[in-house]
MARBA-3410 file (N, C-alpha, C, O; in Angstrom, 1 decimal):
170
-7.6,-175.6,-26.6,-7.3,-174.5,-27.1,-6.9,-173.3,-25.3,-6.1,-172.4,-25.1 ~ -8.0,-173.9,-24.5,-7.5,-173.2,-22.8,-6.0,-173.6,-22.6,-5.2,-172.7,-22.6 ~ -5.5,-175.0,-22.5,-4.7,-175.4,-22.4,-3.4,-174.9,-23.3,-2.4,-175.3,-22.9 ~ -3.4,-174.2,-24.2,-2.7,-173.6,-25.3,-2.8,-172.4,-24.7,-1.7,-172.1,-24.3 ~ -3.6,-171.5,-24.3,-3.9,-170.5,-23.7,-2.9,-170.3,-22.9,-2.0,-169.5,-23.2
-3.1,-171.0,-21.7,-2.9,-170.9,-20.2,-0.9,-171.2,-20.6,0.1,-170.8,-19.9 ~ -1.0,-171.9,-21.6,0.9,-172.1,-21.4,1.2,-171.4,-22.0,2.4,-171.7,-22.2 ~ 0.9,-170.1,-22.9,1.3,-168.5,-23.8,1.4,-167.9,-22.5,2.5,-167.5,-22.1 ~ -0.1,-167.9,-21.6,0.3,-166.9,-20.4,1.4,-167.2,-20.0,2.3,-166.5,-20.4 ~ 1.6,-168.6,-19.0,2.8,-168.9,-18.2,4.0,-168.7,-18.8,4.9,-168.5,-18.0
4.4,-168.8,-20.2,5.4,-168.5,-20.7,5.8,-167.4,-20.6,6.9,-167.2,-20.2 ~ 4.8,-166.2,-21.0,4.9,-164.9,-20.6,5.1,-164.3,-19.6,5.7,-163.2,-19.5 ~ 4.3,-164.9,-18.5,5.1,-164.5,-16.8,6.3,-164.5,-16.9,7.1,-163.6,-16.8 ~ 6.7,-166.3,-17.1,8.5,-166.2,-17.1,9.3,-165.5,-17.9,10.5,-165.1,-17.7 ~ 8.7,-165.5,-18.9,9.8,-164.6,-19.4,10.2,-163.2,-19.3,11.3,-162.7,-19.6
9.0,-162.4,-18.7,8.7,-161.1,-18.1,9.5,-161.1,-16.8,9.9,-160.0,-16.6 ~ 9.7,-162.2,-15.8,10.6,-162.3,-14.8,11.7,-162.1,-15.0,12.5,-161.8,-14.1 ~ 12.1,-162.3,-16.5,13.7,-162.8,-16.7,14.4,-161.2,-17.3,15.6,-160.9,-17.6 ~ 13.2,-160.6,-17.5,13.9,-159.2,-18.3,14.2,-158.1,-17.2,13.5,-157.9,-16.2 ~ 15.3,-157.4,-17.4,15.9,-156.6,-16.4,15.6,-154.9,-16.2,16.0,-155.3,-17.3
15.4,-154.2,-16.1,14.9,-153.1,-16.5,16.4,-152.3,-16.9,17.5,-152.7,-16.4 ~ 16.4,-151.2,-17.7,17.8,-150.9,-18.3,18.5,-150.0,-17.0,17.7,-149.4,-16.3 ~ 19.7,-149.9,-16.8,20.2,-148.9,-15.6,20.1,-147.8,-16.0,20.6,-147.4,-17.1 ~ 19.6,-147.2,-15.0,19.8,-145.6,-15.0,20.6,-144.7,-15.6,21.6,-144.5,-14.9 ~ 20.5,-144.0,-16.7,21.8,-143.1,-16.7,22.1,-142.1,-15.5,21.2,-141.5,-14.9
23.8,-141.9,-15.0,24.2,-140.8,-14.3,24.2,-139.9,-14.7,24.5,-139.7,-15.9 ~ 23.5,-138.7,-13.5,23.6,-137.4,-14.3,24.3,-136.6,-13.1,24.5,-136.9,-11.9 ~ 24.6,-135.5,-13.8,26.1,-134.5,-13.1,25.3,-134.0,-11.8,24.3,-133.4,-12.2 ~ 25.3,-134.1,-10.8,25.5,-132.9,-9.6,26.1,-132.1,-9.7,27.1,-132.7,-10.1 ~ 26.4,-130.9,-9.6,26.6,-129.8,-9.6,27.3,-129.9,-7.7,26.7,-130.4,-6.8
28.5,-129.4,-7.6,29.1,-129.1,-6.2,28.5,-128.2,-5.5,28.3,-127.0,-5.9 ~ 28.4,-128.5,-4.6,27.7,-127.5,-3.5,28.2,-126.2,-3.6,29.4,-126.2,-4.1 ~ 27.6,-124.8,-3.1,28.4,-123.8,-3.0,29.3,-124.0,-2.0,28.7,-124.6,-1.1 ~ 30.9,-123.9,-1.6,31.5,-123.9,-1.0,32.0,-122.0,-1.3,31.7,-121.2,-2.2 ~ 33.0,-121.9,0.1,33.7,-120.6,0.3,34.9,-120.7,-1.0,35.1,-119.7,-1.7
35.6,-121.7,-1.2,36.2,-121.3,-2.2,35.9,-122.8,-3.2,36.7,-123.6,-2.7 ~ 35.3,-123.4,-4.2,35.3,-124.6,-4.1,36.2,-124.8,-5.8,36.1,-125.9,-6.3 ~ 37.0,-123.8,-6.4,37.1,-123.7,-8.1,38.6,-123.1,-7.4,38.5,-122.1,-6.6 ~ 39.7,-123.7,-7.6,40.9,-123.1,-7.8,40.6,-121.8,-9.0,39.6,-121.7,-9.7 ~ 41.7,-120.6,-8.9,41.6,-119.9,-10.3,42.5,-120.4,-10.9,43.6,-120.6,-10.4
42.1,-120.5,-12.3,43.0,-121.9,-13.3,42.5,-121.2,-14.5,42.8,-122.0,-15.4 ~ 41.7,-119.8,-15.0,41.6,-119.9,-15.9,41.8,-118.0,-16.0,41.5,-117.2,-15.1 ~ 42.4,-117.5,-17.4,42.7,-116.2,-17.3,42.1,-115.5,-18.8,42.4,-114.4,-19.2 ~ 41.3,-116.4,-19.4,40.6,-115.9,-20.5,39.2,-116.5,-21.0,39.1,-117.7,-20.9 ~ 38.3,-116.0,-21.4,37.3,-116.6,-22.0,36.3,-115.3,-22.4,37.0,-114.3,-22.8
35.0,-115.2,-22.3,34.2,-114.5,-22.9,33.3,-114.2,-21.2,33.1,-114.9,-20.3 ~ 32.8,-112.7,-21.5,31.7,-112.4,-20.9,30.7,-111.8,-21.5,30.8,-111.3,-22.6 ~ 29.5,-111.9,-20.7,28.4,-111.5,-20.9,27.6,-110.5,-20.0,27.1,-111.1,-19.1 ~ 27.3,-109.1,-20.1,27.0,-108.3,-18.9,25.6,-107.7,-19.3,25.6,-107.1,-20.3 ~ 24.5,-107.8,-18.5,23.2,-107.2,-18.8,22.9,-106.5,-17.4,23.0,-107.0,-16.3
22.6,-105.1,-17.7,22.4,-104.2,-16.5,20.9,-103.6,-16.8,20.6,-102.9,-17.8 ~ 19.8,-103.9,-15.5,18.7,-103.6,-16.2,18.5,-101.6,-15.7,17.7,-101.3,-14.8 ~ 19.2,-100.8,-16.3,19.0,-99.5,-16.6,17.4,-99.2,-17.5,16.6,-100.0,-18.1 ~ 17.4,-98.2,-17.3,16.6,-97.4,-18.7,17.4,-96.4,-19.5,17.5,-95.3,-19.1 ~ 17.9,-96.8,-20.4,17.7,-98.0,-21.0,18.6,-99.2,-20.9,19.8,-99.1,-20.6
18.0,-100.6,-21.2,18.9,-101.2,-20.3,20.3,-101.7,-20.9,20.1,-101.6,-22.1 ~ 21.5,-102.1,-20.7,22.4,-102.4,-21.3,23.2,-103.4,-21.4,23.0,-104.2,-20.5 ~ 24.1,-103.9,-22.3,24.3,-105.3,-22.4,25.8,-104.8,-22.9,26.2,-103.7,-23.3 ~ 26.3,-105.9,-22.8,28.1,-105.8,-23.3,28.3,-107.5,-23.5,27.8,-108.4,-22.8 ~ 29.0,-107.6,-24.5,29.1,-109.2,-24.8,30.8,-109.2,-25.4,30.8,-108.8,-26.6
31.9,-109.4,-24.9,33.0,-109.0,-25.2,33.8,-110.8,-25.1,33.1,-111.7,-24.7 ~ 35.0,-110.9,-25.6,36.0,-111.9,-25.0,36.8,-111.2,-24.1,36.3,-110.1,-23.9 ~ 37.8,-111.5,-23.5,38.8,-111.0,-22.6,40.1,-111.8,-22.5,40.1,-112.9,-22.8 ~ 41.3,-111.2,-21.9,42.1,-112.1,-21.2,42.7,-111.3,-19.8,42.7,-110.1,-19.8 ~ 42.9,-111.8,-18.9,43.4,-110.9,-17.5,44.8,-111.4,-17.5,45.1,-112.4,-18.0
45.6,-110.5,-16.9,47.1,-110.6,-16.2,47.0,-110.1,-15.1,46.4,-109.0,-15.0 ~ 47.7,-110.6,-14.0,47.6,-110.4,-12.4,46.4,-110.7,-12.1,45.7,-111.5,-12.6 ~ 46.1,-109.6,-10.9,44.7,-110.1,-10.2,44.4,-108.9,-9.5,44.4,-107.9,-10.1 ~ 44.2,-109.0,-8.1,44.0,-108.0,-7.3,45.1,-108.0,-6.1,45.7,-108.9,-5.6 ~ 45.2,-106.8,-5.9,44.8,-105.3,-6.1,45.5,-104.7,-7.7,45.2,-103.6,-8.1
46.4,-105.5,-8.4,47.0,-104.9,-9.5,47.0,-105.7,-11.3,47.8,-106.5,-11.7 ~ 46.4,-105.4,-11.7,46.4,-106.2,-13.3,46.1,-105.5,-14.4,46.0,-104.3,-14.4 ~ 45.9,-106.4,-15.5,45.5,-105.8,-17.0,44.6,-106.6,-17.1,44.7,-107.7,-16.5 ~ 43.2,-106.5,-18.0,42.2,-106.8,-18.6,42.2,-106.4,-19.7,42.4,-105.2,-19.9 ~ 42.1,-107.0,-20.5,42.3,-106.7,-22.5,40.9,-107.3,-22.4,40.5,-108.3,-21.8
40.0,-106.0,-23.6,39.0,-106.5,-24.1,38.9,-106.5,-25.2,39.4,-105.5,-25.7 ~ 38.1,-107.8,-26.2,38.2,-108.0,-27.7,37.0,-107.7,-28.0,36.2,-108.1,-27.2 ~ 36.5,-106.9,-29.2,35.5,-107.7,-29.8,35.2,-108.6,-30.5,36.1,-109.4,-30.8 ~ 34.1,-108.8,-31.1,33.9,-110.6,-31.5,34.9,-111.0,-32.7,35.1,-112.2,-33.1 ~ 35.5,-109.8,-33.3,36.5,-110.5,-34.5,37.6,-110.4,-34.1,38.4,-110.4,-35.0
38.0,-110.4,-32.7,39.1,-110.5,-32.0,39.7,-109.2,-31.9,40.4,-109.3,-30.9 ~ 39.8,-108.4,-32.2,40.5,-107.1,-32.3,40.4,-106.3,-31.0,39.3,-106.3,-30.5 ~ 41.6,-105.6,-30.3,41.5,-105.5,-29.0,40.9,-104.4,-29.3,41.3,-103.6,-30.2 ~ 39.5,-103.9,-28.4,38.7,-102.9,-28.0,39.1,-101.9,-26.9,38.9,-100.7,-27.1 ~ 39.8,-102.4,-25.8,40.1,-101.7,-24.5,41.2,-102.6,-23.8,41.6,-103.8,-24.1
41.5,-102.0,-23.1,43.1,-102.3,-21.9,42.4,-101.8,-20.9,41.8,-100.8,-21.3 ~ 42.2,-101.9,-19.8,42.1,-101.9,-18.2,43.4,-102.1,-17.6,43.8,-103.3,-17.4 ~ 44.1,-101.2,-17.3,45.2,-101.5,-16.3,44.6,-100.8,-14.8,43.8,-100.0,-14.6 ~ 45.3,-101.5,-13.9,44.5,-101.3,-12.1,45.9,-101.2,-11.4,46.9,-101.9,-11.7 ~ 46.0,-100.2,-10.3,46.4,-100.8,-9.1,45.9,-100.6,-7.8,44.8,-100.4,-7.9
46.4,-100.6,-6.3,45.7,-100.3,-5.5,45.3,-98.4,-5.4,44.2,-98.0,-4.9 ~ 46.0,-97.7,-5.8,46.0,-96.3,-6.1,45.3,-95.8,-7.3,44.5,-95.0,-6.9 ~ 45.3,-96.0,-8.7,44.9,-95.7,-9.5,44.2,-96.7,-10.6,44.3,-97.9,-10.3 ~ 43.4,-96.5,-11.9,43.1,-97.1,-12.5,43.1,-96.2,-13.8,43.2,-95.0,-13.8 ~ 43.0,-97.1,-15.1,43.3,-96.6,-16.8,42.7,-97.6,-18.0,42.9,-98.7,-18.5
41.9,-96.7,-18.1,41.0,-97.0,-19.5,41.7,-96.7,-21.0,41.6,-95.5,-21.3 ~ 42.2,-97.6,-21.8,43.2,-97.2,-22.8,42.5,-97.5,-24.0,43.0,-98.6,-24.4 ~ 41.6,-97.2,-25.0,41.2,-97.4,-26.1,41.3,-96.1,-27.2,40.9,-94.9,-27.6 ~ 42.4,-97.8,-27.7,43.0,-96.7,-29.0,44.1,-95.6,-28.7,45.1,-96.1,-28.3 ~ 44.1,-94.6,-28.8,44.8,-93.2,-28.5,44.4,-93.0,-28.0,45.0,-91.9,-27.8
43.5,-93.0,-27.2,42.5,-92.3,-25.9,42.7,-92.7,-24.5,43.2,-93.8,-24.7 ~ 42.7,-92.5,-23.4,43.2,-92.7,-22.5,42.2,-92.4,-21.3,41.9,-91.2,-21.2 ~ 41.5,-93.2,-20.2,40.9,-92.4,-19.2,41.5,-93.0,-17.7,41.9,-94.1,-17.4 ~ 41.3,-91.5,-17.0,42.0,-92.2,-15.4,41.0,-92.2,-14.6,40.1,-91.3,-14.6 ~ 41.2,-93.3,-13.6,40.5,-92.4,-12.1,40.7,-92.8,-11.1,41.6,-93.7,-11.2
40.4,-92.7,-10.0,41.3,-93.0,-8.8,41.2,-94.2,-8.4,41.7,-94.4,-7.4 ~ 40.3,-95.5,-9.1,40.0,-96.7,-8.9,39.8,-97.6,-9.3,39.0,-97.1,-10.0 ~ 39.8,-99.0,-9.6,39.2,-99.7,-10.7,37.4,-99.6,-10.2,36.5,-99.8,-10.9 ~ 37.4,-99.3,-9.2,35.6,-99.5,-8.8,35.1,-98.1,-9.6,34.4,-98.2,-10.6 ~ 35.4,-96.8,-9.2,35.4,-95.9,-10.1,35.4,-95.6,-11.7,34.6,-94.8,-12.3
36.4,-96.3,-12.3,36.5,-96.8,-13.3,35.1,-97.5,-13.9,34.4,-96.9,-14.7 ~ 34.9,-98.6,-13.3,34.0,-99.5,-13.7,32.6,-98.6,-13.5,31.8,-98.9,-14.4 ~ 32.3,-97.8,-12.7,31.0,-97.3,-12.5,31.2,-95.8,-13.3,30.4,-95.0,-12.9 ~ 32.2,-95.4,-14.3,32.0,-94.2,-15.1,31.4,-95.0,-16.3,30.5,-94.6,-17.0 ~ 32.0,-96.3,-16.5,31.4,-97.0,-18.0,30.6,-97.8,-18.1,30.1,-98.0,-19.2
30.2,-98.4,-17.0,28.9,-98.8,-16.8,27.6,-98.5,-15.9,26.6,-99.2,-16.0 ~ 27.6,-97.5,-15.2,26.7,-96.6,-14.4,26.3,-97.7,-13.6,25.1,-97.9,-13.3 ~ 27.3,-98.4,-13.3,26.7,-99.1,-11.9,27.5,-99.5,-11.1,28.5,-99.5,-11.8 ~ 27.9,-99.9,-9.9,28.7,-100.2,-9.3,28.7,-101.6,-9.1,27.7,-102.3,-8.7 ~ 30.0,-102.2,-9.3,30.4,-103.5,-8.9,31.6,-104.4,-8.2,32.5,-104.2,-8.9
31.9,-105.1,-7.2,32.5,-105.3,-6.6,33.9,-106.0,-7.2,34.3,-107.1,-7.4 ~ 34.4,-105.0,-7.2,35.9,-104.8,-8.1,36.8,-106.0,-7.8,37.4,-106.6,-8.6 ~ 36.9,-106.4,-6.6,38.0,-107.3,-5.8,37.4,-108.6,-6.6,38.0,-109.4,-7.3 ~ 35.8,-108.7,-6.0,35.4,-110.3,-6.8,35.2,-110.4,-7.7,35.1,-111.6,-8.1 ~ 34.9,-108.9,-8.8,34.8,-109.1,-10.1,36.0,-109.6,-10.6,36.1,-110.6,-11.4
37.0,-109.1,-10.3,38.6,-109.7,-10.7,38.5,-111.3,-10.7,38.6,-112.2,-11.5 ~ 38.4,-111.1,-9.3,38.5,-113.1,-9.2,37.6,-113.6,-9.5,37.6,-114.8,-9.1 ~ 36.5,-113.4,-10.3,35.8,-113.9,-11.2,36.0,-114.2,-12.1,35.9,-115.4,-12.4 ~ 36.6,-113.2,-13.0,37.2,-113.4,-14.4,38.2,-114.3,-14.1,38.4,-115.1,-14.9 ~ 38.9,-114.2,-12.9,39.8,-115.5,-12.9,39.4,-116.5,-13.3,40.0,-117.1,-14.2
38.3,-117.1,-12.5,37.9,-118.2,-11.8,37.5,-118.9,-11.0,37.1,-120.0,-10.9 ~ 37.6,-117.9,-10.2,37.1,-118.1,-8.9,36.0,-117.8,-8.0,35.6,-116.6,-8.2 ~ 35.4,-118.2,-7.3,33.8,-118.0,-7.3,33.6,-116.9,-6.2,32.7,-117.1,-5.3 ~ 34.3,-115.9,-6.2,34.4,-115.4,-4.6,32.8,-115.0,-4.2,31.9,-114.7,-5.0 ~ 32.7,-115.2,-2.6,31.2,-114.3,-2.5,31.3,-112.6,-2.6,32.4,-112.0,-2.9
30.1,-111.9,-2.4,30.1,-110.6,-2.6,28.8,-110.4,-2.3,27.8,-111.0,-2.6 ~ 28.9,-109.1,-1.1,27.2,-108.4,-0.8,26.4,-108.1,-2.0,26.6,-107.2,-2.8 ~ 25.4,-108.9,-1.8,24.0,-108.2,-2.9,24.1,-109.6,-4.1,23.2,-109.9,-4.8 ~ 25.6,-110.4,-4.0,25.5,-111.3,-5.2,25.1,-112.6,-5.4,25.1,-113.2,-4.3 ~ 24.8,-113.2,-6.1,24.3,-114.5,-5.7,25.3,-115.0,-6.9,25.1,-114.4,-7.9
26.5,-116.2,-6.9,27.0,-116.7,-7.5,26.8,-118.0,-7.6,26.7,-118.8,-6.7 ~ 26.7,-118.3,-9.1,26.0,-119.8,-9.2,27.4,-120.3,-10.0,28.0,-119.9,-10.9 ~ 27.5,-121.7,-9.0,28.8,-122.4,-9.8,28.0,-124.0,-10.7,28.6,-125.0,-10.9 ~ 26.5,-123.8,-10.9,26.1,-125.2,-10.9,26.4,-125.9,-12.7,26.0,-126.9,-13.3 ~ 27.3,-124.2,-13.4,27.4,-124.7,-14.7,29.0,-124.9,-14.6,29.5,-125.2,-15.7
29.8,-124.6,-13.2,31.2,-124.7,-13.6,31.7,-126.3,-14.6,32.8,-126.3,-15.2 ~ 31.0,-127.1,-14.7,31.6,-128.5,-15.4,31.6,-127.9,-17.1,32.3,-128.5,-17.9 ~ 31.0,-127.1,-17.3,31.2,-126.5,-18.8,32.1,-125.1,-18.3,32.4,-124.4,-19.2 ~ 32.3,-124.9,-17.5,33.7,-123.5,-17.6,33.2,-122.5,-17.7,33.9,-121.6,-18.2 ~ 31.3,-122.1,-17.0,30.7,-120.9,-16.3,30.7,-120.8,-15.2,30.9,-121.7,-14.3
30.5,-119.4,-15.2,30.0,-118.7,-13.9,29.1,-118.2,-14.2,29.2,-117.7,-15.4 ~ 27.7,-118.1,-13.4,26.9,-117.0,-13.3,26.6,-116.2,-12.3,26.2,-116.6,-11.3 ~ 26.8,-114.6,-12.6,26.7,-113.8,-11.4,25.5,-113.1,-11.4,25.1,-112.5,-12.4 ~ 24.7,-113.1,-10.2,23.4,-112.2,-10.5,23.6,-111.2,-9.1,24.0,-111.5,-7.9 ~ 23.4,-109.8,-9.6,23.6,-108.7,-8.2,21.6,-108.7,-7.9,20.8,-108.5,-8.7
21.5,-109.0,-6.7,20.0,-108.8,-6.8,19.8,-107.8,-5.5,18.7,-107.8,-5.0 ~ 20.9,-106.8,-5.0,20.5,-105.9,-4.3,21.9,-105.0,-4.4,22.8,-105.8,-4.2 ~ 22.1,-103.9,-4.5,20.9,-102.7,-4.5,21.0,-102.8,-6.4,21.9,-103.2,-7.1 ~ 19.7,-102.2,-6.6,19.4,-102.2,-7.8,19.9,-101.2,-8.5,19.7,-100.1,-8.1 ~ 20.8,-101.2,-9.8,19.8,-102.1,-10.8,20.0,-103.6,-10.8,21.1,-104.0,-10.4
19.1,-104.4,-11.3,19.6,-105.7,-11.5,20.7,-106.4,-12.5,20.3,-106.5,-13.6 ~ 22.0,-107.0,-12.2,22.8,-106.9,-13.1,23.5,-108.3,-13.1,24.1,-108.6,-12.1 ~ 23.3,-109.2,-14.2,23.8,-110.8,-14.3,25.0,-110.2,-15.5,25.2,-109.3,-16.4 ~ 25.7,-111.5,-14.8,27.1,-111.5,-15.6,27.5,-113.0,-15.9,27.6,-113.8,-15.0 ~ 27.7,-113.2,-17.2,28.0,-114.4,-17.6,29.1,-115.1,-17.8,29.4,-114.4,-18.8
29.7,-115.6,-17.7,31.3,-115.9,-17.8,31.9,-117.5,-18.1,31.9,-118.4,-17.3 ~ 32.3,-117.6,-19.4,32.7,-118.7,-20.1,34.0,-118.5,-20.2,34.4,-117.5,-20.8 ~ 34.8,-119.3,-19.8,36.1,-119.7,-19.9,36.8,-120.7,-20.6,36.4,-121.8,-20.7 ~ 38.3,-120.2,-21.2,38.7,-120.8,-21.9,39.6,-122.0,-21.5,40.3,-121.6,-20.5 ~ 39.7,-123.2,-21.8,40.2,-124.3,-21.1,42.2,-124.0,-21.2,43.0,-124.8,-20.7
END
């Protein structure tokens, strides 16, 4: 009986030596943040913005962008795909058109401030909406979800804290 037990133990040890571990599954490692890691390849998508004001503000919409900085047009759509607004800008002025109503401003920056109550870096914002992760003072530009065609931007200073999430269409 001892002999049979010893043979079984020896066979088990020899067989376990032949077993190999399964290969580790590869994981995605996002690219390190660089000055310009992503070429501007997108002109349409969805964005959500949260502004920590009193009361808090939230926006969720889809968009398409024509042009860029300093001249461009941004069309904004509701969740059903109907156009809600059109923002047109040049270096000298900006205009918001909603239905039959229009609002003029001296700049895109002042128009966005009128609409949201918060300062946004307009040149960087236009780049962000076109898929280019341009750095901006006081903002964290997170490209870790770029493989999912997403940018996450967070203003950490000055207050109020603002988070902008952009998902691009292919």
